[in-house]
GUKE-367319 format. One line per 10 residues: number of its first residue (from 1); their letters; for each residue y, z, x of N, C-alpha, C. Coordinates in nm, 3 decimals. Last residue first. Example, Ala and Ser with C-alpha at 12.3 -4.5 7.8 and 13.67 -1.06 7.14 Angstrom:
2) sa) -0.225/0.708/1.285/-0.106/0.714/1.367/0.003/0.787/1.290; -0.569/0.780/1.319/-0.450/0.780/1.230/-0.330/0.780/1.320
end
This chain:
311) xxxxxxxxxx) 5.386/-6.274/-2.746/5.267/-6.415/-2.809/5.330/-6.429/-2.920; 5.413/-6.004/-2.553/5.448/-6.100/-2.719/5.348/-6.238/-2.687; 5.331/-5.668/-2.470/5.326/-5.791/-2.459/5.382/-5.878/-2.516; 5.491/-5.521/-2.416/5.379/-5.449/-2.344/5.306/-5.599/-2.308; 5.796/-5.285/-2.506/5.756/-5.416/-2.472/5.635/-5.445/-2.362; 5.798/-4.919/-2.575/5.830/-5.054/-2.426/5.724/-5.223/-2.485; 5.758/-4.736/-2.695/5.835/-4.814/-2.737/5.934/-4.883/-2.688; 5.510/-4.749/-2.698/5.537/-4.640/-2.621/5.695/-4.637/-2.646; 5.414/-5.072/-2.667/5.359/-4.903/-2.634/5.442/-4.842/-2.650; 5.496/-5.334/-2.894/5.542/-5.246/-2.788/5.435/-5.179/-2.797
301) xxxxxxxxxx) 5.401/-5.665/-2.882/5.398/-5.547/-2.900/5.439/-5.501/-2.831; 5.531/-5.962/-3.107/5.640/-5.844/-2.987/5.567/-5.748/-2.985; 5.474/-6.312/-3.190/5.447/-6.168/-3.180/5.507/-6.054/-3.122; 5.751/-6.566/-3.329/5.685/-6.406/-3.170/5.585/-6.346/-3.254; 5.809/-6.667/-3.495/5.739/-6.799/-3.342/5.721/-6.688/-3.299; 5.885/-6.521/-3.731/5.878/-6.663/-3.727/5.773/-6.696/-3.574; 5.848/-6.199/-3.592/5.890/-6.290/-3.633/5.869/-6.390/-3.664; 5.658/-5.886/-3.619/5.595/-6.026/-3.619/5.757/-6.050/-3.690; 5.608/-5.616/-3.379/5.722/-5.669/-3.451/5.683/-5.766/-3.425; 5.353/-5.289/-3.378/5.443/-5.460/-3.295/5.531/-5.593/-3.449
291) xxxxxxxxxx) 5.352/-5.024/-3.228/5.435/-5.071/-3.268/5.429/-5.277/-3.272; 5.164/-4.775/-3.091/5.181/-4.942/-3.072/5.244/-4.980/-3.169; 5.094/-4.479/-3.141/5.181/-4.562/-2.975/5.232/-4.690/-2.967; 5.013/-4.584/-3.462/5.002/-4.465/-3.346/5.122/-4.511/-3.259; 5.111/-4.872/-3.519/4.965/-4.789/-3.546/4.963/-4.711/-3.423; 5.331/-5.051/-3.750/5.280/-4.896/-3.689/5.177/-4.904/-3.665; 5.472/-5.336/-3.781/5.344/-5.298/-3.798/5.328/-5.176/-3.743; 5.669/-5.524/-3.966/5.718/-5.383/-3.873/5.521/-5.344/-3.845; 5.838/-5.877/-4.013/5.681/-5.680/-4.036/5.730/-5.675/-3.922; 6.077/-5.960/-3.897/5.937/-5.994/-4.068/5.900/-5.905/-4.116
281) xxxxxxxxxx) 6.343/-5.752/-3.709/6.199/-5.845/-3.722/6.139/-5.889/-3.902; 6.681/-5.799/-3.719/6.520/-5.766/-3.761/6.449/-5.873/-3.801; 6.704/-5.995/-3.369/6.772/-5.945/-3.446/6.656/-5.883/-3.546; 6.707/-6.142/-3.056/6.636/-6.187/-3.188/6.690/-6.118/-3.370; 6.866/-6.000/-2.987/6.810/-6.069/-2.927/6.787/-6.174/-3.110; 6.871/-5.697/-3.073/6.992/-5.788/-3.011/6.988/-5.893/-2.978; 6.579/-5.665/-3.093/6.660/-5.665/-3.172/6.804/-5.697/-3.125; 6.521/-5.605/-2.792/6.429/-5.747/-2.905/6.584/-5.720/-2.997; 6.670/-5.323/-2.747/6.686/-5.505/-2.698/6.633/-5.594/-2.727; 6.569/-5.199/-2.918/6.732/-5.236/-2.934/6.751/-5.403/-2.848
271) xxxxxxxxxx) 6.312/-5.175/-2.805/6.323/-5.197/-2.994/6.452/-5.250/-2.956; 6.308/-5.280/-2.524/6.255/-5.167/-2.599/6.358/-5.231/-2.696; 6.132/-5.403/-2.232/6.220/-5.414/-2.289/6.215/-5.345/-2.429; 5.887/-5.420/-2.089/5.970/-5.308/-2.108/6.096/-5.283/-2.171; 5.831/-5.812/-2.041/5.827/-5.682/-2.048/5.918/-5.565/-1.990; 6.150/-5.954/-2.189/6.016/-5.941/-2.091/6.030/-5.792/-2.091; 6.304/-6.273/-2.310/6.290/-6.078/-2.402/6.185/-6.076/-2.238; 6.614/-6.425/-2.355/6.506/-6.417/-2.309/6.446/-6.251/-2.394; 6.758/-6.748/-2.480/6.699/-6.589/-2.552/6.544/-6.611/-2.471; 6.912/-6.987/-2.276/6.800/-6.938/-2.386/6.805/-6.731/-2.409
261) xxxxxxxxxx) 7.208/-7.023/-2.343/7.158/-6.999/-2.232/7.041/-6.948/-2.325; 7.401/-7.329/-2.489/7.355/-7.177/-2.515/7.286/-7.127/-2.404; 7.562/-7.638/-2.348/7.394/-7.528/-2.397/7.462/-7.366/-2.380; 7.881/-7.564/-2.281/7.755/-7.660/-2.251/7.686/-7.573/-2.268; 8.069/-7.810/-2.562/8.044/-7.685/-2.470/7.925/-7.704/-2.400; 8.131/-8.186/-2.469/8.080/-8.063/-2.563/8.101/-7.973/-2.498; 8.488/-8.260/-2.362/8.411/-8.298/-2.354/8.309/-8.171/-2.441; 8.762/-8.394/-2.598/8.686/-8.328/-2.484/8.544/-8.267/-2.505; 8.791/-8.740/-2.663/8.715/-8.552/-2.727/8.758/-8.537/-2.641; 9.112/-8.878/-2.656/8.931/-8.893/-2.637/8.915/-8.743/-2.630
251) xxxxxxxxxx) 9.330/-8.961/-2.757/9.245/-9.031/-2.804/9.048/-8.992/-2.736; 9.535/-8.824/-2.543/9.486/-8.831/-2.653/9.341/-8.839/-2.767; 9.534/-8.957/-2.255/9.406/-8.906/-2.313/9.388/-8.808/-2.414; 9.793/-8.956/-2.299/9.731/-9.070/-2.231/9.567/-9.081/-2.262; 10.065/-8.764/-2.307/9.905/-8.852/-2.387/9.809/-8.942/-2.361; 10.236/-8.623/-2.120/10.177/-8.688/-2.178/10.047/-8.764/-2.301; 10.386/-8.365/-2.048/10.334/-8.415/-2.138/10.328/-8.587/-2.169; 10.694/-8.338/-1.837/10.699/-8.408/-1.947/10.472/-8.434/-1.969; 10.732/-8.029/-1.709/10.713/-8.091/-1.707/10.635/-8.201/-1.805; 11.107/-7.895/-1.720/10.939/-7.912/-1.749/10.843/-8.001/-1.776
241) xxxxxxxxxx) 11.311/-7.936/-1.452/11.294/-7.991/-1.655/11.071/-7.901/-1.572; 11.478/-7.588/-1.305/11.417/-7.752/-1.310/11.314/-7.805/-1.428; 11.809/-7.433/-1.450/11.655/-7.446/-1.396/11.623/-7.606/-1.372; 12.120/-7.558/-1.294/12.038/-7.515/-1.435/11.858/-7.565/-1.325; 12.296/-7.324/-1.105/12.273/-7.391/-1.112/12.110/-7.414/-1.231; 12.469/-7.064/-1.201/12.547/-7.205/-1.199/12.418/-7.383/-1.204; 12.343/-6.858/-1.081/12.327/-6.865/-1.251/12.407/-6.984/-1.295; 12.173/-6.722/-0.893/12.273/-6.918/-0.930/12.226/-6.949/-0.975; 12.196/-6.483/-0.611/12.120/-6.523/-0.838/12.232/-6.666/-0.793; 11.910/-6.419/-0.424/12.086/-6.407/-0.490/12.095/-6.515/-0.605
231) xxxxxxxxxx) 11.667/-6.168/-0.424/11.729/-6.310/-0.422/11.839/-6.334/-0.494; 11.631/-5.916/-0.172/11.635/-5.923/-0.351/11.700/-6.069/-0.314; 11.297/-5.883/-0.052/11.372/-5.919/-0.033/11.471/-5.926/-0.153; 11.009/-5.675/-0.239/11.075/-5.785/-0.204/11.224/-5.783/-0.186; 10.871/-5.396/-0.035/10.958/-5.409/-0.151/11.011/-5.537/-0.115; 10.551/-5.308/0.070/10.696/-5.292/0.095/10.819/-5.372/0.017; 10.342/-5.111/-0.115/10.404/-5.189/-0.050/10.535/-5.204/-0.027; 10.257/-4.724/-0.031/10.366/-4.808/-0.082/10.362/-4.991/-0.042; 9.885/-4.734/0.116/10.043/-4.742/0.178/10.139/-4.816/0.083; 9.659/-4.503/-0.117/9.670/-4.642/-0.051/9.856/-4.632/-0.042
221) xxxxxxxxxx) 9.654/-4.171/0.013/9.634/-4.226/-0.067/9.699/-4.341/0.015; 9.211/-4.098/0.155/9.389/-4.143/0.184/9.459/-4.224/0.057; 9.051/-3.927/-0.028/9.078/-4.030/0.038/9.213/-4.035/0.090; 9.006/-3.644/0.089/8.988/-3.696/-0.031/9.040/-3.834/0.024; 8.684/-3.431/0.255/8.852/-3.422/0.250/8.861/-3.610/0.155; 8.467/-3.432/0.357/8.467/-3.396/0.183/8.630/-3.392/0.172; 8.281/-3.523/0.579/8.318/-3.408/0.512/8.403/-3.380/0.399; 8.339/-3.833/0.514/8.316/-3.774/0.531/8.317/-3.604/0.572; 8.553/-3.927/0.211/8.489/-3.951/0.308/8.386/-3.860/0.373; 8.382/-4.079/-0.078/8.458/-3.990/-0.044/8.427/-4.038/0.182
211) xxxxxxxxxx) 8.266/-4.170/-0.297/8.326/-4.342/-0.106/8.381/-4.213/-0.076; 8.081/-4.043/-0.411/8.001/-4.108/-0.319/8.116/-4.194/-0.232; 8.282/-3.923/-0.552/8.214/-3.917/-0.447/8.175/-3.942/-0.382; 8.294/-4.103/-0.768/8.407/-4.086/-0.645/8.372/-4.027/-0.490; 8.091/-4.120/-0.827/8.040/-4.163/-0.772/8.266/-4.214/-0.696; 8.087/-3.878/-0.969/7.968/-3.894/-0.891/7.974/-4.079/-0.808; 8.261/-3.914/-1.181/8.262/-3.785/-1.024/8.242/-3.812/-0.933; 8.198/-4.223/-1.298/8.261/-4.117/-1.264/8.332/-4.012/-1.122; 7.868/-4.328/-1.176/7.959/-4.341/-1.239/8.037/-4.193/-1.238; 7.583/-4.462/-1.043/7.630/-4.347/-1.031/7.781/-4.424/-1.111
201) xxxxxxxxxx) 7.306/-4.640/-1.259/7.408/-4.601/-1.161/7.474/-4.502/-1.184; 7.039/-4.435/-1.387/7.138/-4.505/-1.354/7.218/-4.518/-1.310; 6.748/-4.445/-1.379/6.805/-4.396/-1.278/6.939/-4.482/-1.325; 6.484/-4.548/-1.693/6.536/-4.567/-1.542/6.669/-4.459/-1.467; 6.324/-4.260/-1.751/6.365/-4.324/-1.795/6.424/-4.368/-1.654; 5.931/-4.206/-1.711/6.071/-4.142/-1.682/6.141/-4.303/-1.724; 5.573/-4.174/-1.744/5.712/-4.240/-1.783/5.839/-4.175/-1.759; 5.426/-3.876/-1.531/5.422/-3.941/-1.620/5.565/-4.025/-1.659; 5.349/-4.001/-1.203/5.420/-3.932/-1.278/5.431/-4.005/-1.448; 4.985/-4.124/-1.102/5.150/-4.163/-1.104/5.222/-4.109/-1.194
191) xxxxxxxxxx) 4.700/-4.135/-0.904/4.795/-4.055/-1.009/4.911/-4.107/-1.028; 4.386/-4.221/-0.869/4.482/-4.227/-0.796/4.625/-4.152/-0.919; 4.059/-4.153/-0.909/4.163/-4.161/-0.937/4.297/-4.121/-0.818; 3.813/-4.037/-0.761/3.774/-4.201/-0.805/3.975/-4.144/-0.878; 3.874/-3.933/-0.487/3.842/-4.123/-0.442/3.835/-4.168/-0.590; 4.041/-3.758/-0.561/4.081/-3.813/-0.576/4.063/-3.952/-0.571; 3.716/-3.593/-0.627/3.845/-3.566/-0.811/3.893/-3.738/-0.731; 3.733/-3.468/-0.373/3.636/-3.534/-0.395/3.697/-3.642/-0.567; 3.953/-3.393/-0.339/3.914/-3.424/-0.299/3.809/-3.544/-0.308; 3.846/-3.092/-0.489/3.976/-3.190/-0.527/4.031/-3.282/-0.457
181) xxxxxxxxxx) 3.645/-3.040/-0.406/3.682/-3.055/-0.529/3.781/-3.162/-0.535; 3.775/-2.928/-0.168/3.658/-3.028/-0.175/3.645/-3.096/-0.279; 3.907/-2.683/-0.241/3.942/-2.885/-0.148/3.827/-2.970/-0.136; 3.737/-2.552/-0.317/3.804/-2.612/-0.393/3.877/-2.720/-0.338; 3.440/-2.585/-0.213/3.512/-2.526/-0.198/3.710/-2.593/-0.273; 3.103/-2.671/-0.393/3.166/-2.654/-0.273/3.303/-2.570/-0.276; 2.764/-2.370/-0.420/2.915/-2.507/-0.490/3.070/-2.500/-0.402; 2.516/-2.558/-0.248/2.639/-2.441/-0.249/2.756/-2.501/-0.359; 2.291/-2.683/-0.412/2.391/-2.719/-0.282/2.441/-2.589/-0.315; 2.111/-2.803/-0.573/2.038/-2.716/-0.465/2.166/-2.698/-0.415
171) xxxxxxxxxx) 2.283/-3.137/-0.672/2.156/-3.008/-0.741/2.089/-2.904/-0.622; 2.607/-3.166/-0.633/2.451/-3.228/-0.600/2.365/-3.095/-0.613; 2.790/-3.113/-0.889/2.766/-3.042/-0.789/2.646/-3.129/-0.717; 2.965/-3.378/-1.062/2.902/-3.285/-1.063/2.844/-3.254/-0.937; 3.230/-3.428/-1.274/3.220/-3.434/-1.088/3.087/-3.372/-1.085; 3.208/-3.655/-1.499/3.234/-3.522/-1.437/3.177/-3.548/-1.321; 3.406/-3.783/-1.770/3.349/-3.833/-1.674/3.288/-3.675/-1.626; 3.427/-3.915/-2.166/3.418/-3.723/-2.054/3.363/-3.838/-1.880; 3.597/-4.163/-2.271/3.516/-4.078/-2.216/3.460/-3.973/-2.155; 3.756/-4.338/-2.556/3.747/-4.273/-2.450/3.659/-4.206/-2.394
161) xxxxxxxxxx) 4.029/-4.631/-2.632/3.883/-4.598/-2.606/3.904/-4.463/-2.532; 4.167/-4.799/-2.909/4.173/-4.716/-2.778/4.072/-4.742/-2.748; 4.185/-5.151/-2.979/4.117/-5.010/-2.987/4.159/-4.977/-2.858; 4.283/-5.375/-3.131/4.390/-5.295/-3.095/4.339/-5.153/-3.084; 4.178/-5.617/-3.238/4.197/-5.485/-3.332/4.249/-5.383/-3.232; 4.092/-5.774/-3.029/4.232/-5.790/-3.129/4.229/-5.715/-3.169; 4.124/-5.513/-2.730/4.103/-5.652/-2.821/4.204/-5.710/-2.919; 4.273/-5.262/-2.681/4.158/-5.355/-2.610/4.156/-5.393/-2.679; 4.559/-5.063/-2.583/4.470/-5.019/-2.651/4.412/-5.190/-2.613; 4.614/-4.809/-2.247/4.670/-4.939/-2.350/4.506/-4.943/-2.472
151) xxxxxxxxxx) 4.475/-4.550/-2.122/4.686/-4.603/-2.124/4.674/-4.744/-2.254; 4.193/-4.418/-2.296/4.273/-4.529/-2.146/4.445/-4.513/-2.279; 4.089/-4.084/-2.205/4.157/-4.165/-2.291/4.218/-4.290/-2.213; 3.870/-3.825/-2.116/3.942/-3.958/-2.052/4.020/-4.058/-2.183; 3.796/-3.502/-1.979/3.870/-3.579/-2.059/3.967/-3.735/-2.077; 3.647/-3.386/-1.653/3.765/-3.464/-1.676/3.713/-3.553/-1.821; 3.484/-3.163/-1.558/3.513/-3.261/-1.703/3.607/-3.327/-1.660; 3.306/-2.992/-1.247/3.470/-3.029/-1.321/3.484/-3.198/-1.426; 3.151/-2.766/-1.114/3.070/-2.919/-1.180/3.255/-2.965/-1.231; 3.044/-2.490/-1.099/3.195/-2.580/-1.019/3.203/-2.701/-1.013
141) xxxxxxxxxx) 2.912/-2.366/-1.303/2.856/-2.467/-1.140/2.972/-2.495/-1.095; 3.107/-2.324/-1.498/3.063/-2.203/-1.388/3.014/-2.268/-1.275; 3.391/-2.588/-1.482/3.217/-2.567/-1.595/3.236/-2.406/-1.415; 3.661/-2.666/-1.618/3.581/-2.599/-1.463/3.452/-2.558/-1.526; 3.821/-2.943/-1.726/3.706/-2.832/-1.757/3.665/-2.814/-1.645; 4.081/-3.074/-1.844/4.022/-3.055/-1.760/3.933/-2.996/-1.824; 4.167/-3.401/-2.091/4.128/-3.193/-2.108/4.016/-3.243/-1.977; 4.324/-3.612/-2.121/4.388/-3.506/-2.236/4.298/-3.357/-2.216; 4.434/-3.809/-1.933/4.359/-3.780/-1.875/4.373/-3.631/-2.037; 4.443/-4.240/-1.926/4.527/-4.054/-1.972/4.438/-3.957/-1.939
131) xxxxxxxxxx) 4.489/-4.556/-1.688/4.355/-4.377/-1.800/4.487/-4.270/-1.838; 4.384/-4.871/-1.623/4.463/-4.713/-1.642/4.440/-4.646/-1.757; 4.209/-5.054/-1.390/4.263/-5.002/-1.467/4.265/-4.882/-1.493; 4.179/-5.007/-1.060/4.288/-5.087/-1.115/4.352/-5.007/-1.235; 3.834/-5.040/-1.124/3.913/-5.034/-1.034/4.044/-5.116/-1.113; 3.690/-5.080/-1.528/3.718/-5.094/-1.342/3.808/-5.040/-1.310; 3.535/-4.995/-1.742/3.630/-4.990/-1.713/3.619/-5.047/-1.529; 3.322/-5.147/-2.013/3.319/-5.062/-1.928/3.484/-5.105/-1.840; 3.237/-5.034/-2.319/3.365/-5.108/-2.231/3.375/-5.028/-2.150; 3.032/-4.936/-2.635/3.087/-4.984/-2.524/3.225/-5.061/-2.481
121) xxxxxxxxxx) 2.952/-4.885/-2.941/3.027/-5.033/-2.908/3.062/-4.924/-2.788; 2.597/-4.739/-3.022/2.747/-4.702/-3.025/2.781/-4.831/-2.934; 2.327/-4.884/-3.229/2.401/-4.879/-3.055/2.575/-4.800/-3.090; 2.291/-4.984/-3.484/2.226/-4.939/-3.444/2.249/-4.888/-3.297; 2.489/-5.172/-3.668/2.556/-5.015/-3.549/2.390/-4.914/-3.530; 2.295/-5.358/-3.797/2.427/-5.320/-3.783/2.447/-5.158/-3.738; 1.968/-5.502/-3.775/2.088/-5.418/-3.850/2.162/-5.340/-3.738; 1.919/-5.790/-3.646/1.889/-5.596/-3.589/1.972/-5.581/-3.676; 1.863/-6.031/-3.821/1.916/-6.027/-3.754/1.894/-5.855/-3.740; 1.551/-6.203/-3.883/1.591/-6.130/-3.907/1.617/-6.050/-3.808
111) xxxxxxxxxx) 1.515/-6.588/-3.714/1.460/-6.372/-3.713/1.561/-6.375/-3.765; 1.580/-6.811/-3.666/1.459/-6.778/-3.765/1.479/-6.618/-3.838; 1.663/-6.861/-3.331/1.702/-6.944/-3.476/1.581/-6.774/-3.582; 1.777/-6.510/-3.185/1.686/-6.592/-3.167/1.671/-6.660/-3.338; 2.030/-6.385/-3.152/2.112/-6.478/-3.138/1.964/-6.593/-3.140; 1.943/-6.074/-3.231/2.026/-6.201/-3.314/2.029/-6.356/-3.272; 1.856/-6.062/-2.931/1.767/-6.081/-3.044/1.793/-6.157/-3.234; 2.040/-6.038/-2.797/2.000/-6.147/-2.752/1.838/-6.160/-2.904; 2.159/-5.827/-2.874/2.321/-5.887/-2.889/2.159/-6.054/-2.822; 1.972/-5.623/-2.890/2.009/-5.681/-2.982/2.092/-5.836/-2.974
101) xxxxxxxxxx) 1.960/-5.613/-2.557/1.854/-5.643/-2.693/1.893/-5.710/-2.789; 2.211/-5.494/-2.520/2.189/-5.619/-2.483/2.073/-5.674/-2.570; 2.228/-5.227/-2.657/2.273/-5.333/-2.688/2.303/-5.452/-2.668; 2.003/-5.136/-2.534/2.012/-5.139/-2.659/2.111/-5.284/-2.680; 2.125/-5.089/-2.276/1.981/-5.175/-2.299/1.955/-5.205/-2.470; 2.280/-4.880/-2.331/2.378/-5.018/-2.331/2.180/-5.122/-2.281; 2.188/-4.695/-2.408/2.224/-4.772/-2.508/2.277/-4.887/-2.511; 2.010/-4.653/-2.131/1.928/-4.666/-2.281/2.027/-4.735/-2.430; 2.216/-4.517/-2.060/2.155/-4.616/-1.963/2.047/-4.696/-2.075; 2.273/-4.289/-2.102/2.385/-4.397/-2.150/2.363/-4.531/-2.156
91) xxxxxxxxxx) 2.093/-4.156/-2.172/2.108/-4.201/-2.307/2.227/-4.297/-2.292; 2.086/-4.118/-1.889/2.025/-4.200/-1.929/2.000/-4.194/-2.027; 2.437/-4.142/-1.760/2.302/-4.080/-1.777/2.207/-4.183/-1.882; 2.606/-4.361/-1.548/2.528/-4.325/-1.641/2.390/-4.211/-1.631; 2.809/-4.344/-1.221/2.686/-4.396/-1.321/2.686/-4.317/-1.418; 3.099/-4.524/-1.040/3.080/-4.394/-1.139/2.907/-4.456/-1.169; 3.026/-4.569/-0.722/3.065/-4.575/-0.813/3.050/-4.499/-0.937; 2.958/-4.442/-0.459/3.076/-4.572/-0.444/3.109/-4.606/-0.601; 2.969/-4.110/-0.378/2.926/-4.246/-0.475/3.053/-4.342/-0.428; 3.104/-3.881/-0.186/2.954/-3.996/-0.144/2.953/-4.098/-0.241
81) xxxxxxxxxx) 3.047/-3.615/-0.456/3.084/-3.712/-0.359/2.964/-3.848/-0.259; 2.954/-3.846/-0.799/2.945/-3.716/-0.669/3.025/-3.779/-0.591; 3.003/-3.849/-1.180/3.063/-3.903/-1.003/3.001/-3.782/-0.886; 2.914/-4.004/-1.418/2.917/-3.845/-1.351/2.992/-3.953/-1.208; 2.909/-4.039/-1.794/2.972/-4.031/-1.681/2.995/-3.913/-1.622; 2.729/-3.996/-2.029/2.737/-3.963/-1.928/2.763/-3.970/-1.809; 2.734/-4.199/-2.342/2.722/-4.260/-2.152/2.707/-4.114/-2.059; 2.726/-4.037/-2.535/2.615/-4.083/-2.514/2.590/-4.120/-2.376; 2.936/-3.944/-2.809/2.992/-4.064/-2.611/2.787/-4.091/-2.558; 3.044/-4.006/-3.087/2.983/-3.935/-2.991/3.020/-4.045/-2.902
71) xxxxxxxxxx) 3.206/-4.135/-3.309/3.180/-4.015/-3.314/3.112/-3.957/-3.203; 3.499/-4.315/-3.220/3.305/-4.317/-3.221/3.317/-4.128/-3.230; 3.721/-4.391/-3.241/3.672/-4.340/-3.368/3.524/-4.320/-3.357; 3.770/-4.475/-3.054/3.831/-4.365/-2.982/3.794/-4.335/-3.168; 3.516/-4.631/-2.857/3.631/-4.604/-2.910/3.637/-4.502/-2.972; 3.446/-4.552/-2.498/3.408/-4.597/-2.644/3.460/-4.603/-2.725; 3.331/-4.636/-2.204/3.431/-4.553/-2.319/3.380/-4.616/-2.388; 3.203/-4.595/-1.848/3.204/-4.650/-1.941/3.223/-4.568/-2.068; 3.279/-4.660/-1.495/3.306/-4.558/-1.611/3.327/-4.625/-1.736; 3.273/-4.850/-1.321/3.187/-4.802/-1.374/3.190/-4.750/-1.505
61) xxxxxxxxxx) 3.433/-4.842/-1.001/3.391/-4.950/-1.133/3.240/-4.815/-1.208; 3.744/-4.664/-0.887/3.595/-4.694/-0.881/3.640/-4.734/-0.973; 3.980/-4.553/-0.985/3.961/-4.687/-0.770/3.858/-4.726/-0.771; 4.255/-4.626/-1.225/4.092/-4.635/-1.151/4.079/-4.703/-1.046; 4.510/-4.373/-1.270/4.452/-4.569/-1.214/4.256/-4.531/-1.120; 4.680/-4.207/-1.440/4.577/-4.255/-1.347/4.543/-4.405/-1.318; 4.953/-4.081/-1.570/4.933/-4.217/-1.555/4.794/-4.145/-1.423; 5.049/-3.740/-1.699/5.057/-3.859/-1.612/4.956/-3.932/-1.634; 5.146/-3.691/-2.046/5.070/-3.670/-1.939/5.094/-3.813/-1.801; 5.324/-3.723/-2.316/5.279/-3.799/-2.249/5.235/-3.755/-2.102
51) xxxxxxxxxx) 5.269/-3.611/-2.643/5.329/-3.545/-2.537/5.237/-3.593/-2.399; 5.100/-3.714/-2.888/5.161/-3.600/-2.791/5.331/-3.633/-2.789; 5.059/-4.079/-2.915/5.077/-3.935/-2.854/5.125/-3.839/-2.869; 4.750/-4.120/-3.222/4.930/-4.109/-3.171/4.876/-4.022/-3.064; 4.481/-4.082/-3.281/4.566/-4.227/-3.323/4.724/-4.221/-3.266; 4.359/-3.843/-3.253/4.345/-3.950/-3.161/4.418/-4.074/-3.186; 4.468/-3.660/-3.514/4.352/-3.769/-3.537/4.364/-3.906/-3.414; 4.587/-3.448/-3.332/4.439/-3.450/-3.382/4.344/-3.494/-3.426; 4.708/-3.692/-3.088/4.719/-3.655/-3.198/4.628/-3.478/-3.228; 4.698/-3.562/-2.754/4.703/-3.675/-2.844/4.728/-3.564/-2.976
41) xxxxxxxxxx) 4.902/-3.474/-2.511/4.844/-3.439/-2.565/4.832/-3.554/-2.626; 4.833/-3.526/-2.113/4.838/-3.580/-2.225/4.798/-3.569/-2.345; 4.814/-3.301/-1.829/4.717/-3.386/-1.938/4.813/-3.484/-2.039; 4.884/-3.428/-1.493/4.926/-3.367/-1.600/4.840/-3.431/-1.727; 4.731/-3.387/-1.215/4.718/-3.480/-1.322/4.711/-3.415/-1.475; 4.806/-3.156/-1.073/4.840/-3.250/-1.007/4.815/-3.415/-1.097; 4.791/-2.921/-1.270/4.915/-2.980/-1.239/4.898/-3.097/-1.174; 4.505/-2.936/-1.347/4.589/-2.988/-1.397/4.800/-3.046/-1.442; 4.399/-2.850/-1.001/4.437/-3.023/-1.141/4.483/-3.086/-1.212; 4.536/-2.579/-1.043/4.558/-2.702/-0.991/4.497/-2.801/-0.969
31) xxxxxxxxxx) 4.368/-2.551/-1.305/4.530/-2.490/-1.338/4.540/-2.630/-1.211; 4.107/-2.505/-1.215/4.180/-2.574/-1.277/4.294/-2.609/-1.295; 4.138/-2.291/-0.973/4.090/-2.439/-0.946/4.175/-2.549/-1.098; 4.230/-2.011/-0.928/4.252/-2.146/-1.077/4.287/-2.278/-1.061; 4.233/-1.882/-0.743/4.169/-1.830/-0.835/4.242/-1.940/-0.972; 3.990/-2.060/-0.458/4.102/-2.071/-0.527/4.152/-2.028/-0.666; 3.661/-1.950/-0.341/3.761/-2.030/-0.465/3.881/-1.982/-0.444; 3.477/-1.962/0.014/3.601/-1.929/-0.095/3.684/-2.013/-0.215; 3.147/-2.027/-0.025/3.285/-2.038/0.021/3.409/-1.991/-0.056; 2.917/-1.793/0.015/2.960/-1.826/-0.054/3.116/-1.879/-0.025
21) xxxxxxxxxx) 2.722/-1.766/0.316/2.777/-1.740/0.218/2.858/-1.844/0.104; 2.341/-1.816/0.267/2.434/-1.881/0.309/2.556/-1.827/0.263; 2.048/-1.727/0.301/2.152/-1.715/0.230/2.305/-1.733/0.274; 1.868/-1.654/0.532/1.875/-1.781/0.545/2.051/-1.783/0.375; 1.883/-1.346/0.485/1.923/-1.372/0.618/1.980/-1.497/0.658; 1.754/-1.288/0.270/1.940/-1.237/0.239/1.972/-1.316/0.345; 1.474/-1.325/0.327/1.599/-1.452/0.172/1.748/-1.438/0.220; 1.410/-1.166/0.522/1.443/-1.335/0.531/1.517/-1.382/0.421; 1.363/-0.983/0.373/1.527/-0.973/0.443/1.505/-1.096/0.514; 1.179/-0.998/0.162/1.319/-0.966/0.095/1.401/-0.995/0.257
11) xxxxxxxxxx) 0.975/-0.998/0.386/1.063/-1.116/0.328/1.159/-1.064/0.229; 1.008/-0.730/0.455/1.026/-0.837/0.594/1.104/-0.927/0.470; 0.915/-0.602/0.249/1.082/-0.523/0.277/1.147/-0.662/0.389; 0.663/-0.728/0.227/0.793/-0.709/0.130/0.922/-0.692/0.158; 0.531/-0.588/0.429/0.581/-0.763/0.346/0.692/-0.759/0.324; 0.602/-0.313/0.352/0.653/-0.313/0.467/0.702/-0.489/0.446; 0.406/-0.291/0.075/0.599/-0.234/0.080/0.606/-0.313/0.183; 0.189/-0.383/0.195/0.212/-0.442/0.145/0.399/-0.375/0.112; 0.126/-0.092/0.406/0.167/-0.240/0.473/0.219/-0.361/0.340; 0.147/0.063/0.204/0.191/0.058/0.298/0.308/-0.075/0.350
1) x) -0.136/0.013/0.117/0.011/-0.051/-0.009/0.106/-0.042/0.083
end
């Protein structure tokens, strides 16, 4: 009995000796990530933006997203340090296979068509596309889940997409330190701040200060121009005769005025700028953060108050 206890004590000591120390963690990794990737707040029905957050640009391929209206997201998008693209779980891969099989089956002639909505519609997002983060969660195992929304709508139906991307921890590995988690997230996203108004040109006091000499001294007063010498008066000399106007070309009509400059619109213009050119639209369609102005020859799409496309 004594020998058994001694062996158990030795085994326990060996286990304690091989356990690496846990890396130091900051008190709030979630806050660190939210400060870097400012969240976008959506309405409860996910149809409009309440508060705009940072704009994320995807740096790798393979993010599978579902429409905002989808009741579930089966894709299980994951990424870990060292990966070159985002991968999906078994359910997401199965859904993708079902979509392809259903598409091929429906094209076979004289065969009954597959039932509608047997799988979830999806869209694959690739590097360079824009996203918003709507939620960030740090799990107990130190994996991090980002809930994402597409920055713009796609297809003729103007569909916005959503997905969850989990930055997972390698199985059996110790929890990574915070700076390692932050750097892994940066492998997938680059980030720009929320949209801001254009900087206005300096005017008034600001412009005056910009033109002042170094040291804060005021600009010197301009020198008084010299007074012109007084000319003698010659009241007895008549003024010169006015030139005689001839009517040699009176019968030739003046040239027509130059044609008016073409009216132009551009990406980024606002509602008021478009109305100043084309007037009030024939129809207005409002779709959450997206608004469509319809004219006789134009269909102009605004996202968050600015032109995103026109056709």
